[in-house]
C-alpha positions as CSV (number, residue, x, y, z in Angstrom):
1,M,-89.1,-213.2,-29.2
2,A,-87.8,-216.6,-30.1
3,E,-89.7,-216.5,-33.4
4,L,-88.1,-213.1,-34.2
5,I,-84.6,-214.4,-33.5
6,R,-85.3,-217.4,-35.7
7,R,-86.3,-215.1,-38.6
8,L,-83.4,-212.7,-38.3
9,P,-80.9,-214.7,-40.4
10,G,-83.4,-214.8,-43.2
11,A,-83.9,-211.1,-43.1
12,V,-80.2,-210.4,-43.2
13,L,-79.7,-212.9,-46.0
14,R,-82.5,-211.4,-48.1
15,N,-81.2,-207.9,-47.6
16,C,-77.6,-208.9,-48.4
17,L,-78.7,-210.8,-51.6
18,L,-80.6,-207.7,-52.8
19,L,-77.7,-205.4,-52.0
20,A,-75.2,-207.7,-53.8
21,G,-77.5,-207.8,-56.9
22,E,-77.8,-204.0,-56.9
23,F,-74.1,-203.5,-56.6
24,G,-73.6,-205.9,-59.5
25,A,-76.1,-203.9,-61.5
26,I,-74.3,-200.6,-60.7
27,W,-71.0,-202.2,-61.8
28,L,-72.6,-203.4,-65.1
29,L,-74.2,-200.0,-65.7
30,E,-70.9,-198.1,-65.4
31,G,-70.6,-195.4,-68.1
32,P,-73.2,-194.3,-70.6
33,E,-73.2,-197.4,-72.8
34,G,-74.4,-199.9,-70.1
35,A,-77.1,-202.4,-71.0
36,W,-79.7,-200.6,-69.0
37,I,-82.9,-202.4,-69.9
38,P,-81.8,-206.0,-69.3
39,V,-79.8,-205.2,-66.1
40,L,-82.7,-203.1,-64.6
41,L,-85.2,-205.8,-65.5
42,A,-83.0,-208.4,-63.7
43,V,-82.8,-206.2,-60.7
44,F,-86.6,-205.7,-60.7
45,V,-87.1,-209.5,-60.9
46,L,-84.6,-210.1,-58.1
47,G,-86.3,-207.4,-56.0
48,A,-89.7,-209.0,-56.5
49,A,-88.3,-212.5,-55.7
50,V,-86.4,-211.6,-52.5
51,P,-89.5,-211.4,-50.3
52,H,-90.4,-215.0,-51.3
53,G,-91.5,-217.0,-48.3
54,T,-92.4,-213.9,-46.2
55,G,-96.1,-213.8,-47.0
56,A,-95.6,-210.5,-48.8
57,E,-98.3,-209.6,-51.3
58,F,-98.1,-207.9,-54.7
59,V,-97.8,-204.3,-53.4
60,A,-95.0,-205.1,-51.0
61,R,-93.0,-207.1,-53.6
62,T,-93.5,-204.4,-56.2
63,S,-92.3,-201.8,-53.7
64,V,-89.1,-203.7,-52.9
65,A,-88.5,-204.2,-56.7
66,V,-89.0,-200.5,-57.5
67,L,-86.7,-199.6,-54.7
68,A,-84.1,-202.0,-56.0
69,V,-84.3,-200.4,-59.5
70,G,-84.1,-197.0,-57.9
71,I,-81.0,-197.9,-56.0
72,A,-79.3,-199.4,-59.1
73,V,-80.0,-196.2,-61.1
74,A,-79.1,-193.8,-58.4
75,G,-76.0,-195.8,-57.5
76,G,-74.9,-195.8,-61.1
77,I,-75.3,-192.1,-61.4
78,T,-73.5,-191.5,-58.1
79,W,-70.7,-193.8,-59.0
80,D,-70.1,-192.1,-62.3
81,R,-70.2,-188.6,-60.7
82,H,-67.9,-189.6,-57.9
83,T,-65.4,-191.2,-60.4
84,L,-65.4,-188.0,-62.5
85,H,-65.0,-185.9,-59.4
86,D,-62.0,-187.9,-58.1
87,R,-60.1,-188.7,-61.2
88,G,-61.8,-187.0,-64.1
89,R,-59.8,-185.0,-66.6
90,E,-61.1,-182.0,-68.5
91,E,-60.5,-182.2,-72.2
92,Q,-61.7,-180.5,-75.4
93,A,-64.0,-182.5,-77.6
94,V,-65.1,-181.9,-81.1
95,V,-68.5,-182.8,-82.6
96,A,-67.6,-185.6,-85.0
97,E,-71.2,-186.4,-86.2
98,R,-74.6,-184.8,-86.0
99,T,-77.8,-186.8,-86.6
100,V,-81.4,-185.9,-86.2
101,E,-83.7,-188.5,-84.7
102,E,-87.4,-188.1,-85.6
103,D,-90.2,-189.7,-83.7
104,G,-93.3,-188.5,-85.6
105,S,-94.0,-184.9,-84.5
106,T,-90.6,-183.9,-83.1
107,S,-87.0,-184.1,-84.2
108,T,-84.1,-184.4,-81.7
109,P,-80.5,-183.7,-82.5
110,S,-77.9,-186.2,-81.4
111,L,-74.2,-185.7,-81.4
112,R,-71.2,-188.0,-81.3
113,L,-68.1,-186.6,-79.8
114,R,-64.3,-187.2,-80.2
115,T,-61.7,-185.8,-77.8
116,A,-58.6,-184.0,-78.9
117,A,-56.7,-187.2,-77.9
118,G,-58.8,-189.2,-80.4
119,R,-61.0,-191.0,-78.0
120,D,-64.6,-191.5,-79.2
121,L,-67.1,-190.8,-76.4
122,P,-69.9,-193.4,-76.4
123,G,-73.5,-192.4,-76.2
124,P,-75.2,-189.5,-77.9
125,V,-75.4,-186.0,-76.6
126,A,-78.7,-184.3,-76.7
127,T,-77.4,-180.8,-77.6
128,D,-77.6,-179.0,-80.9
129,L,-74.2,-178.0,-82.1
130,P,-72.8,-178.1,-85.7
131,V,-70.1,-180.6,-86.7
132,G,-66.7,-179.3,-85.8
133,A,-67.9,-177.4,-82.8
134,R,-65.7,-177.6,-79.6
135,L,-66.9,-178.2,-76.1
136,T,-65.4,-179.1,-72.7
137,V,-65.9,-182.6,-71.4
138,T,-64.7,-184.4,-68.3
139,V,-63.5,-188.0,-69.0
140,D,-62.4,-190.8,-66.8
141,P,-58.9,-191.8,-68.1
142,D,-59.3,-195.4,-66.9
143,G,-62.9,-196.1,-67.6
144,P,-66.0,-195.3,-69.7
145,A,-67.5,-192.5,-67.6
146,W,-67.6,-189.0,-69.1
147,A,-69.8,-185.9,-68.9
148,V,-70.2,-182.7,-70.8
149,G,-68.8,-179.7,-68.9
150,G,-66.2,-179.2,-66.3
151,R,-65.3,-181.5,-63.5
152,P,-68.3,-182.1,-61.3
153,D,-68.5,-181.2,-57.6
154,R,-68.4,-183.9,-54.9
155,P,-71.8,-185.7,-55.4
156,L,-73.1,-185.2,-51.9
157,W,-76.8,-185.1,-52.8
158,P,-76.7,-188.2,-55.0
159,V,-74.9,-190.1,-52.3
160,A,-77.5,-189.0,-49.7
161,G,-80.3,-190.0,-52.0
162,T,-78.8,-193.4,-52.7
163,G,-78.2,-193.9,-49.0
164,A,-81.8,-193.0,-48.2
165,L,-83.1,-195.5,-50.7
166,I,-80.9,-198.2,-49.3
167,L,-82.1,-197.4,-45.8
168,L,-85.7,-197.5,-46.8
169,Q,-85.2,-200.8,-48.7
170,T,-83.4,-202.3,-45.6
171,V,-86.3,-201.3,-43.4
172,L,-88.9,-202.6,-45.8
173,V,-87.2,-206.0,-46.4
174,G,-86.5,-206.3,-42.6
175,R,-90.2,-205.5,-41.8
176,L,-91.4,-208.0,-44.4
177,S,-89.0,-210.7,-43.2
178,L,-89.6,-210.3,-39.5
179,R,-93.3,-209.7,-39.3
180,P,-95.4,-212.6,-38.0
181,R,-97.1,-214.7,-40.7
182,T,-100.8,-215.0,-40.6
């Protein structure tokens, strides 16, 4: 029991470090133009490094890292949906530009949108509409988040999924940190 109590602060610190890194990643990934690849790679490396000193092997470290990336992605999606639900404003957008991206055997249309207020919406839309077509979008007046369509419902399932991933990660990191070393 004394050994378990001695390891408890390390388990709490490891979990808090990982959660802080994931929150930072969610904050950096806000909106569709976030630097996804470098941020998620950093979260993966942090997740793999957190169990250092616990005797965790490759599979356990990779599991923690994959959970960390999953939490960052799910948290970013949930944050954007929650933001659009709370303070999103429906506006009309016009297709400003239509391009076709070809990758060998298929071609995928990509659209750039501009709202009636003149705001360019970052990130391509994977829908095929002609230039000048109108569609409804929901935008965050104070931030970069936006989505095609009306105001989204309260994101209950994304919140539950993100919470379940956080709980699973906390249990896994706690188990790795508190188990006896062999």
